[in-house]
N, C-alpha and C positions, 0 to 999 in steps of 0.2 A: 520501957518507953524510949523512943528515939529522940535524942536531943537535936534540935535544928536551930542554927543561927541564920538570920536574915540581915545582911548588912544594909544599913541606911546611911545616906550622906546627903548633904544639901544639894538640891536639884535632882534628886533621884526620881525616876519615872514611877509614879504612884501605882499604876496597874502592874508594873513589873514586880512590885512587892505584894500587892493585895491579892492578885490572881492566884499565885502559887500558895500563899498562906491560907487562902480560903479553901483550897483543895485539902490541905492538911487539917484545917479546922473541921471540915465536913467529915473527914476520916475519924476524927475524935468524936464527933457528934453521933455517928452511926456505930461506933464500937462500944462494947460493954465496959471497956477501960480506955483511958487516954493512950493513944498510940504515938503521938508526937508532942513534944514540949517545944513550943515556938518561942524563941527569944530574939528580940530585935536589938541589934547592937549598932553603935555609931562611934566614929572618931571624935564627935563633938563632946567635949567634957561636960557641957551643960545638959546633955541628953536630949536636947531639942533638935529636930531635923525639919528643914523647910523643903517640901517636895516640889516637883515641877508644877503641881496643880494648886500651888499656893496654900497647901494644907500643912499645918505643923503637927508633927508626930513626936511622941516621946519614946526614947529608947535607952538602953543601958550602955554606958561608956565601954569601950573595947576591953575585953579581958580574955585570958586563955584558960579554958576549962580543962578539967582532967580528961574528959572524953567528949567527942562530938561525932554525931552520926552524919549530919548533913550541913554543909555550908552553902547558902544561896547568895549570889551576888547579882543584884538587879542592875539594869542599865540606866542610861540617861543620855541627854544630848551629847554629841561628841565633844563639844567645847567644855561641858561640865565634867565629863570623864577625864579629859586631858588635864584640867585644872586639879581635880581631886587626886589624880595619880601623882602629882608633884609632891604629895606628902610622903616622905620616905618612911615615916613611922607607920603609916597605914599599909604601905606595900610590905614592910617588914612584918607587920601583924598578919597579913594575909599569907605570907610565906610560912610563918611559924604555925599558924592554925591549920594550914593545908596539910602539914605533917601529921596533925592529930585527926582531922576530919576524915571519916571513912569515905565520904562522897563529897565532891566539890561540884557545884552547879552554877552556871551563869545564865542570865536572861539578857538577850540582846547584846548591847555594848558592854555589859558586865564582863564579857569574856576578856576585854582589854586588861582588867585588873589581874586576872589569872595569867594572862600572857606576860604581863610586866614582871611577874615573879619567876618566869622561866619554866613554870610548871607545864606549859603546853608545848614545849619543844618536843618534836617528833610525834605529837598527838594529833588526832583528828578532832576538829572543832567547827562549829558554825556560829554565825553571829548575824546581826541584822544586815540585810542586803546593802543598806546605805553605807555600812562601815567596812565592807569586805576588802576593798582596795587598800584602805588605810591600814587595816589589820595585817594584810599580806606584806605590806611594805615595812611595817614596824616589827613584825614577828615572822621573819622569813623561814624559820625552822619549824613552824607550825603548819600542818596540812589543813587548809581551810576548805570545807565542803560548802559550796555556794548554793543558795536558793532553797534549802530544805528547812523544815520546821524545827527539828531537834535531832540530836544524836548523842550517843555516849561511847566513850573510848575508855574502857576500864573503869576507874573510879571517878572519871570526869564526865559530866553531862553538860551540854550546852544547847541553848535554844535561840531562835531568831528574835524573840521579843514578846511583848504583851500576851496575846492569846496563845502563842505557841509555848509560852512558859507554863500555862495551864495544862496544855497537852503533855508537856514533859513531866510535870508533877503527877498527872494521872497515870502516866506510864510507870513512874517510880512506885506509886501506890500499888499498881497492878503487879509489879515485880515483887513487892513486899508481901502483899496480902491477897493477890489473886484477881482474876478478871471480874467476877461477880461483884466483889466489893468496890472495884473501881467504877463499874457501871452504876452502882447505887449512888456513888458520889456524883457522877456525871448527870444522872437524872435530877438530883437535888439542884445542881447548878444549871439545869435546863440546857445541857449540851447534847447536840444531836448525835454525834458519834465520836468514838475514840480514834483520833487521827494518827496515822503512821508518821514517824519522824521524817521519812523521806519525801513527804509531799512538798509541793512547791510553796514558797512564801507568798506568792501573789498570783493572780489569775492571768491566763493567757491573753484575754481581751485587753486587760490593762497594759500588759507588756507590749502588745501590738500598738496600742494607742500611744504609749510613751516613745515608741520608735518612729512615729509618724511625723516626718519633717514637713510633709505636705499636709496642711490642715484639713484638706478635703477628705483625707483618709480616716480621720478621727471619727466623724459621724458615720462613715461607711462601716466601720467596725460595729458600732452600736446598731446600725440598721440591719446588718447581717445577723447579729445575735438574736434578733426578733424573728428571723425567717429561716432558721436552721432546719425546721421540720419540713419546709417546702423551699429548698434552696433556689435562689434566683440564678439566672444565667449571667455570664460575664457581660453580655450586652446590657442587661438590666442593671448590673453593678455600675457599669460605665455611665449609664443614663442617670442613675441616682447621684453619681459624683460630678455630673455636668462636665464630663470629659469624653474623649473618644476611647475606644477599646485599646488602641495603641498607647495613648497617654497613660491610661490606668495601668496597663501592663508595665510600662516603664517606671511609673511611680512605685508600684508594689515591689518590683525587683530592687529598686533603689533603697526602699525603706525596710523591706522584710526579707530580701534575698529569695523571694518566691513569687510566682505568678498569681494573678487574682484567683484562678481556679484552685491553686495550691493553698492560698490563704483561706478560702472558704472551706476546703477539705480539712484544714488544720483546726479551724474553729468548730466544725461539726464533731470531729473526733475528740477534741478536748472537752466539749460539752458532754459527749458520751462518757468520758472518764468520770465526770462529776455525777452524772445520772446513775452510773453503775454503783455508786456508793449507797444508793437507796435500794435495799433488797426487796422492797415491796414492788419494784418494777422488774418485769421479766426482761431478758436480753432483747426479745422481740419488740417490747414496748419502748425500750431505750433506742433501738434502731429506728423505729418510726419517728420518735421525737427529734432525731437528728437527720431525718430525710432519707433513710434507707428503706426501700420497699420490702426487702427480705433481710432477716437476721443473719443469714449466711454471708450476704454481701458485706454487711456491717462487720461481722466477725473477721472476715478476710482482711478488710481495710484496717481494722483495729490491730490485728496481729502483725500486719506488715509495718504499721507505724510504730507500735510500742513493743513488739517482740513477744507478746503474750496474748492469749485469747481473752475476750471479755469475762468469761466465767472464771478463769484462773485469776484475772486481775482483781476481781471483787472479793475474793476469799479472805484477804487479810483484814478487811474492815470490820470493826466491831460496832454494831449498831445499838443504840439506846432506845429500847421500846418501852412504852407505857400503856397500860390498859385504858387509861383515860387521860386527857390532857391535864398536865400539872401546872398549877398557877405559879408563876415566877414570884419568888419572895422579894420583898423590898430590900 
Protein backbone atom coordinates (compact mmCIF):
# COMPACT_ATOMS: atom_id res chain seq x y z
CA UNK A 1 0.00 0.00 0.00
CA UNK A 2 1.29 3.46 -0.92
CA UNK A 3 1.36 5.99 1.93
CA UNK A 4 0.11 9.47 0.98
CA UNK A 5 0.35 12.68 3.01
CA UNK A 6 -1.92 15.62 2.15
CA UNK A 7 -0.85 18.83 3.86
CA UNK A 8 -3.65 20.96 5.35
CA UNK A 9 -3.27 24.47 6.74
CA UNK A 10 -5.66 27.29 7.66
CA UNK A 11 -7.16 28.86 4.54
CA UNK A 12 -6.29 25.94 2.29
CA UNK A 13 -8.40 25.60 -0.87
CA UNK A 14 -10.84 22.80 -0.11
CA UNK A 15 -11.12 21.46 -3.68
CA UNK A 16 -7.33 21.32 -3.95
CA UNK A 17 -7.48 18.74 -1.17
CA UNK A 18 -10.75 16.91 -1.83
CA UNK A 19 -10.35 16.41 -5.59
CA UNK A 20 -7.02 14.55 -5.48
CA UNK A 21 -7.99 12.60 -2.36
CA UNK A 22 -11.23 11.46 -4.05
CA UNK A 23 -9.22 10.04 -6.97
CA UNK A 24 -7.17 7.97 -4.53
CA UNK A 25 -10.26 6.98 -2.54
CA UNK A 26 -11.93 5.74 -5.73
CA UNK A 27 -8.81 3.74 -6.51
CA UNK A 28 -9.18 2.03 -3.14
CA UNK A 29 -12.88 1.46 -3.78
CA UNK A 30 -12.30 -0.35 -7.07
CA UNK A 31 -9.32 -2.40 -5.94
CA UNK A 32 -9.48 -5.77 -4.18
CA UNK A 33 -7.06 -4.32 -1.64
CA UNK A 34 -6.41 -0.76 -0.50
CA UNK A 35 -3.85 0.86 -2.77
CA UNK A 36 -3.40 4.19 -1.01
CA UNK A 37 -3.30 5.08 2.67
CA UNK A 38 -4.36 8.74 2.84
CA UNK A 39 -3.17 10.72 5.86
CA UNK A 40 -4.03 14.39 6.35
CA UNK A 41 -1.38 16.32 8.25
CA UNK A 42 -1.31 19.87 9.57
CA UNK A 43 1.09 22.25 11.33
CA UNK A 44 -1.78 23.09 13.73
CA UNK A 45 -1.11 21.33 17.02
CA UNK A 46 -4.86 21.18 17.72
CA UNK A 47 -5.36 19.15 14.55
CA UNK A 48 -8.16 21.47 13.43
CA UNK A 49 -7.89 23.20 10.05
CA UNK A 50 -10.17 25.99 8.83
CA UNK A 51 -10.45 25.81 5.04
CA UNK A 52 -11.24 28.56 2.52
CA UNK A 53 -14.83 27.27 2.39
CA UNK A 54 -15.35 27.87 6.11
CA UNK A 55 -15.32 24.13 6.71
CA UNK A 56 -13.29 22.78 9.63
CA UNK A 57 -11.31 19.59 9.03
CA UNK A 58 -9.45 17.29 11.40
CA UNK A 59 -5.91 16.23 10.64
CA UNK A 60 -2.85 14.75 12.33
CA UNK A 61 -0.14 17.14 13.60
CA UNK A 62 3.00 17.02 11.50
CA UNK A 63 5.35 14.08 11.91
CA UNK A 64 8.07 12.38 9.88
CA UNK A 65 7.21 8.79 8.86
CA UNK A 66 9.74 6.07 8.12
CA UNK A 67 8.60 5.97 4.51
CA UNK A 68 6.31 8.03 2.30
CA UNK A 69 5.27 7.42 -1.28
CA UNK A 70 3.49 10.68 -2.09
CA UNK A 71 3.36 14.15 -0.55
CA UNK A 72 0.57 16.42 -1.85
CA UNK A 73 0.65 20.15 -1.07
CA UNK A 74 -2.59 21.98 -1.97
CA UNK A 75 -2.81 25.69 -2.69
CA UNK A 76 -4.64 28.69 -1.31
CA UNK A 77 -5.04 32.41 -1.93
CA UNK A 78 -1.61 34.04 -2.45
CA UNK A 79 -1.94 36.03 0.78
CA UNK A 80 -2.69 32.84 2.73
CA UNK A 81 0.26 31.03 1.15
CA UNK A 82 2.63 33.91 1.93
CA UNK A 83 1.50 34.04 5.56
CA UNK A 84 1.72 30.27 6.00
CA UNK A 85 5.21 30.14 4.47
CA UNK A 86 6.45 32.47 7.22
CA UNK A 87 6.44 29.42 9.51
CA UNK A 88 10.07 28.24 9.48
CA UNK A 89 9.10 25.01 11.23
CA UNK A 90 6.64 24.15 8.42
CA UNK A 91 9.18 24.85 5.65
CA UNK A 92 11.78 22.82 7.56
CA UNK A 93 9.29 19.95 7.80
CA UNK A 94 8.56 20.10 4.06
CA UNK A 95 12.31 20.09 3.35
CA UNK A 96 12.85 17.09 5.60
CA UNK A 97 9.91 15.04 4.42
CA UNK A 98 10.73 15.79 0.77
CA UNK A 99 13.91 13.77 1.28
CA UNK A 100 11.75 10.79 2.31
CA UNK A 101 8.79 11.13 -0.07
CA UNK A 102 9.28 9.25 -3.33
CA UNK A 103 7.01 11.73 -5.14
CA UNK A 104 6.26 15.35 -4.31
CA UNK A 105 3.17 17.00 -5.83
CA UNK A 106 1.71 20.50 -5.66
CA UNK A 107 -1.76 21.77 -6.51
CA UNK A 108 -1.90 25.36 -7.78
CA UNK A 109 -0.11 27.76 -5.47
CA UNK A 110 1.02 24.81 -3.35
CA UNK A 111 4.09 24.92 -5.60
CA UNK A 112 5.31 27.94 -3.60
CA UNK A 113 5.90 25.71 -0.56
CA UNK A 114 8.14 23.40 -2.57
CA UNK A 115 9.84 26.42 -4.13
CA UNK A 116 10.59 27.84 -0.70
CA UNK A 117 12.62 24.74 0.20
CA UNK A 118 14.82 25.07 -2.89
CA UNK A 119 13.62 21.70 -4.15
CA UNK A 120 12.43 23.22 -7.43
CA UNK A 121 15.75 24.82 -8.42
CA UNK A 122 16.57 23.81 -12.02
CA UNK A 123 13.24 21.94 -12.18
CA UNK A 124 10.28 22.38 -14.53
CA UNK A 125 7.07 23.29 -12.71
CA UNK A 126 3.66 24.83 -13.31
CA UNK A 127 1.30 26.70 -11.03
CA UNK A 128 -1.93 28.65 -11.22
CA UNK A 129 -1.77 31.25 -13.96
CA UNK A 130 -2.48 34.06 -11.49
CA UNK A 131 0.65 33.20 -9.52
CA UNK A 132 3.12 32.73 -12.40
CA UNK A 133 4.74 36.19 -12.29
CA UNK A 134 5.14 36.11 -8.53
CA UNK A 135 6.57 32.60 -8.69
CA UNK A 136 9.13 33.56 -11.34
CA UNK A 137 10.24 36.56 -9.32
CA UNK A 138 10.53 34.61 -6.08
CA UNK A 139 12.17 31.48 -7.49
CA UNK A 140 14.21 32.59 -10.53
CA UNK A 141 16.12 29.29 -10.72
CA UNK A 142 12.92 27.33 -11.40
CA UNK A 143 11.74 26.80 -14.98
CA UNK A 144 8.05 27.75 -14.94
CA UNK A 145 5.88 26.28 -17.70
CA UNK A 146 2.97 28.68 -18.16
CA UNK A 147 -0.66 27.95 -18.98
CA UNK A 148 -0.62 24.14 -18.83
CA UNK A 149 -2.67 21.81 -16.64
CA UNK A 150 0.07 19.74 -15.03
CA UNK A 151 3.50 18.26 -15.61
CA UNK A 152 6.11 16.17 -13.86
CA UNK A 153 9.87 16.53 -13.74
CA UNK A 154 11.36 13.43 -12.21
CA UNK A 155 9.88 12.90 -8.75
CA UNK A 156 8.15 16.30 -8.67
CA UNK A 157 4.64 16.77 -10.10
CA UNK A 158 2.81 20.10 -10.25
CA UNK A 159 -0.62 21.21 -11.41
CA UNK A 160 -2.42 24.47 -12.09
CA UNK A 161 -5.10 24.05 -9.43
CA UNK A 162 -8.48 22.56 -8.52
CA UNK A 163 -9.67 20.47 -11.49
CA UNK A 164 -6.19 20.00 -12.94
CA UNK A 165 -5.19 18.47 -9.60
CA UNK A 166 -7.72 15.72 -10.37
CA UNK A 167 -6.22 15.34 -13.85
CA UNK A 168 -2.76 15.02 -12.34
CA UNK A 169 -3.78 12.40 -9.80
CA UNK A 170 -5.54 10.38 -12.52
CA UNK A 171 -2.29 10.50 -14.50
CA UNK A 172 -0.43 9.24 -11.42
CA UNK A 173 -2.88 6.37 -10.94
CA UNK A 174 -2.59 5.54 -14.63
CA UNK A 175 1.21 5.45 -14.26
CA UNK A 176 0.91 3.19 -11.21
CA UNK A 177 -1.89 0.84 -12.26
CA UNK A 178 -2.62 1.34 -15.95
CA UNK A 179 -5.02 3.15 -18.28
CA UNK A 180 -8.06 0.92 -17.79
CA UNK A 181 -7.98 1.35 -14.03
CA UNK A 182 -7.66 5.15 -14.35
CA UNK A 183 -10.61 5.19 -16.77
CA UNK A 184 -12.68 3.21 -14.26
CA UNK A 185 -12.04 5.92 -11.66
CA UNK A 186 -12.80 8.70 -14.16
CA UNK A 187 -16.16 7.07 -14.96
CA UNK A 188 -17.04 6.94 -11.27
CA UNK A 189 -16.19 10.64 -10.93
CA UNK A 190 -18.18 11.42 -14.13
CA UNK A 191 -15.13 12.83 -15.90
CA UNK A 192 -15.43 13.05 -19.68
CA UNK A 193 -11.82 12.42 -20.63
CA UNK A 194 -8.35 12.04 -19.21
CA UNK A 195 -6.71 15.31 -20.13
CA UNK A 196 -3.10 15.70 -21.16
CA UNK A 197 -0.96 17.84 -18.90
CA UNK A 198 0.00 20.19 -21.71
CA UNK A 199 -3.52 21.49 -22.31
CA UNK A 200 -4.24 25.16 -21.65
CA UNK A 201 -5.48 26.31 -18.24
CA UNK A 202 -8.21 28.49 -19.71
CA UNK A 203 -10.19 28.78 -22.94
CA UNK A 204 -9.17 30.97 -25.86
CA UNK A 205 -12.49 32.95 -25.89
CA UNK A 206 -12.00 33.93 -22.24
CA UNK A 207 -8.40 34.86 -22.98
CA UNK A 208 -9.54 37.11 -25.83
CA UNK A 209 -12.24 38.73 -23.70
CA UNK A 210 -9.73 39.41 -20.93
CA UNK A 211 -7.53 41.29 -23.41
CA UNK A 212 -10.41 43.41 -24.73
CA UNK A 213 -9.72 46.98 -23.65
CA UNK A 214 -12.58 48.10 -25.88
CA UNK A 215 -15.77 46.82 -24.23
CA UNK A 216 -17.46 46.39 -27.63
CA UNK A 217 -15.08 43.49 -28.36
CA UNK A 218 -16.28 41.44 -25.36
CA UNK A 219 -19.81 40.75 -26.73
CA UNK A 220 -18.29 40.33 -30.20
CA UNK A 221 -16.31 37.29 -29.00
CA UNK A 222 -19.47 35.72 -27.56
CA UNK A 223 -21.41 36.52 -30.73
CA UNK A 224 -18.76 34.93 -32.94
CA UNK A 225 -18.64 31.82 -30.74
CA UNK A 226 -22.29 31.10 -31.65
CA UNK A 227 -21.66 31.48 -35.39
CA UNK A 228 -18.49 29.48 -36.04
CA UNK A 229 -20.37 26.95 -38.18
CA UNK A 230 -21.46 29.76 -40.50
CA UNK A 231 -18.76 32.41 -40.12
CA UNK A 232 -19.88 36.02 -40.58
CA UNK A 233 -18.06 38.47 -42.84
CA UNK A 234 -15.88 41.24 -41.46
CA UNK A 235 -18.60 43.68 -42.52
CA UNK A 236 -21.14 41.78 -40.43
CA UNK A 237 -18.71 41.75 -37.48
CA UNK A 238 -18.35 45.52 -37.75
CA UNK A 239 -22.12 45.99 -37.97
CA UNK A 240 -22.62 43.93 -34.81
CA UNK A 241 -19.97 46.02 -33.03
CA UNK A 242 -21.65 49.26 -34.18
CA UNK A 243 -18.43 50.38 -35.77
CA UNK A 244 -16.84 50.77 -39.17
CA UNK A 245 -14.66 48.04 -40.65
CA UNK A 246 -11.65 50.32 -40.25
CA UNK A 247 -12.39 50.97 -36.56
CA UNK A 248 -12.97 47.28 -35.87
CA UNK A 249 -9.70 46.42 -37.59
CA UNK A 250 -7.83 49.01 -35.52
CA UNK A 251 -9.42 47.78 -32.26
CA UNK A 252 -8.62 44.13 -32.98
CA UNK A 253 -5.02 44.89 -33.87
CA UNK A 254 -4.67 46.91 -30.67
CA UNK A 255 -6.25 44.28 -28.40
CA UNK A 256 -5.26 40.98 -30.02
CA UNK A 257 -2.42 41.79 -32.43
CA UNK A 258 -4.57 40.28 -35.20
CA UNK A 259 -7.14 41.45 -37.72
CA UNK A 260 -10.89 40.67 -37.38
CA UNK A 261 -10.52 37.91 -39.99
CA UNK A 262 -7.57 36.42 -38.12
CA UNK A 263 -9.51 36.60 -34.85
CA UNK A 264 -12.40 34.68 -36.38
CA UNK A 265 -10.05 32.10 -37.88
CA UNK A 266 -8.37 31.59 -34.50
CA UNK A 267 -11.71 31.05 -32.75
CA UNK A 268 -12.77 28.52 -35.40
CA UNK A 269 -9.55 26.52 -35.16
CA UNK A 270 -9.51 26.61 -31.36
CA UNK A 271 -13.10 25.31 -31.34
CA UNK A 272 -11.91 22.62 -33.75
CA UNK A 273 -9.27 21.54 -31.22
CA UNK A 274 -11.95 21.09 -28.58
CA UNK A 275 -14.31 19.17 -30.88
CA UNK A 276 -11.49 16.84 -31.93
CA UNK A 277 -11.42 15.60 -28.35
CA UNK A 278 -14.78 13.94 -29.04
CA UNK A 279 -13.92 10.81 -31.00
CA UNK A 280 -17.60 10.26 -31.85
CA UNK A 281 -17.20 13.12 -34.34
CA UNK A 282 -15.39 12.54 -37.61
CA UNK A 283 -12.88 15.11 -38.85
CA UNK A 284 -15.41 16.00 -41.55
CA UNK A 285 -18.10 16.67 -38.92
CA UNK A 286 -15.69 18.78 -36.87
CA UNK A 287 -14.77 20.75 -39.99
CA UNK A 288 -18.44 21.46 -40.71
CA UNK A 289 -19.09 22.64 -37.16
CA UNK A 290 -16.37 25.27 -37.47
CA UNK A 291 -17.42 26.49 -40.89
CA UNK A 292 -15.27 24.52 -43.35
CA UNK A 293 -17.08 23.01 -46.33
CA UNK A 294 -14.35 20.44 -46.91
CA UNK A 295 -12.36 18.46 -44.33
CA UNK A 296 -9.22 18.85 -46.46
CA UNK A 297 -9.44 22.64 -46.17
CA UNK A 298 -9.88 22.35 -42.40
CA UNK A 299 -6.94 19.94 -42.16
CA UNK A 300 -4.64 22.29 -44.06
CA UNK A 301 -5.63 25.28 -41.90
CA UNK A 302 -5.30 23.24 -38.71
CA UNK A 303 -1.88 21.89 -39.71
CA UNK A 304 -0.67 25.35 -40.65
CA UNK A 305 -1.81 26.79 -37.30
CA UNK A 306 -0.78 23.99 -34.91
CA UNK A 307 1.87 22.09 -36.84
CA UNK A 308 -0.01 18.78 -36.72
CA UNK A 309 -2.93 17.25 -38.59
CA UNK A 310 -6.35 16.92 -36.88
CA UNK A 311 -6.07 13.10 -36.92
CA UNK A 312 -2.64 13.09 -35.28
CA UNK A 313 -3.70 15.75 -32.76
CA UNK A 314 -6.62 13.73 -31.41
CA UNK A 315 -4.64 10.50 -30.84
CA UNK A 316 -3.29 11.23 -27.31
CA UNK A 317 -6.73 11.86 -25.80
CA UNK A 318 -8.19 9.05 -23.71
CA UNK A 319 -11.96 9.11 -23.73
CA UNK A 320 -14.22 7.79 -21.01
CA UNK A 321 -17.03 5.77 -22.59
CA UNK A 322 -20.06 4.33 -20.81
CA UNK A 323 -22.64 2.00 -22.32
CA UNK A 324 -25.39 3.90 -20.50
CA UNK A 325 -25.47 7.28 -18.76
CA UNK A 326 -24.12 7.03 -15.24
CA UNK A 327 -25.81 8.89 -12.44
CA UNK A 328 -23.57 11.24 -10.57
CA UNK A 329 -23.28 10.28 -6.93
CA UNK A 330 -24.00 12.81 -4.27
